[in-house]
N, C-alpha and C positions, 0 to 999 in steps of 0.2 A: 135538402140542400138549399141554402139561402144565398142568393147572389147579390148583385148590385141593385140599388134602388133608383128608379127612374120616375119622372113626373110627366103628367099630361094635364094641361089646363083646357078642359072642354066646356068651361062656363060660357053661357050665352049661345051655345049651339043646341039646335033642336033635333029631335029624333029624325033620322037614324044616325046623325053625325057623331055623337059621343062614342057610340059603339064602333062605328067605322074608323074613327081616329084611334081608338084603343087597339083595334085589330091591327092597323097599320103600324102603330108604335110598338106593339108586342112582337111583330114578325122578326126583326133583326136581333132581339134579345136572346140571351142564353137561357136554357132551362134553369129554373130556380130564381131568376131575376124577378124583382118586384116592380110593379108599376102602380104608382099612386095617381089616381085620376080624380080630378075635381069636376063636378058637373052640377048644373042647376035645372036641367030639363026634368020635369016631373015624370016623364016616361022612363028615365034612366033607372029609376028604382026597380022597375020590372025588367028593362032591357039588359042592364049590365049583368045581373045574376043569370039570366037566360043565355046571354052570350058566353059567359064563363063556362056554364054547364055544357053547352053545345060544342065549344072549342076545346074543352078539356083543361081549362085553366082553373086555378083555385081562387075563389073569392075569399080572401083571408079576413077582411074587415070592411064594414060599412059604418060610417059615422057621419054626423052632421056638424057643420060649422056655419051657424046662421042659416041662410037659405041655400047653402051649397052642400051637396052630398060629396063625401070623400070615399072612394073605393080603393082598397088595396088588393091588387091582383098578383098572384104568383104564376109566372109562365111555367107550364108543365112541358115535359119532353115532347 
């Protein structure tokens, strides 16, 4: 089930803020909704996949746009 797509700009935030902001942004979303998060914290490359695995969300895609990483997260039930 794919729901609405939401965005979060976490650029220029350092660990652990990108993951904390993602957690807060995902809370009110419905299962199946997508969150596209942009971050440029080097630790996010490790932190975001770990957060998704621990919280039960699906990390659908990771890509780069210059020096910014883009993470596409699907909220699971």
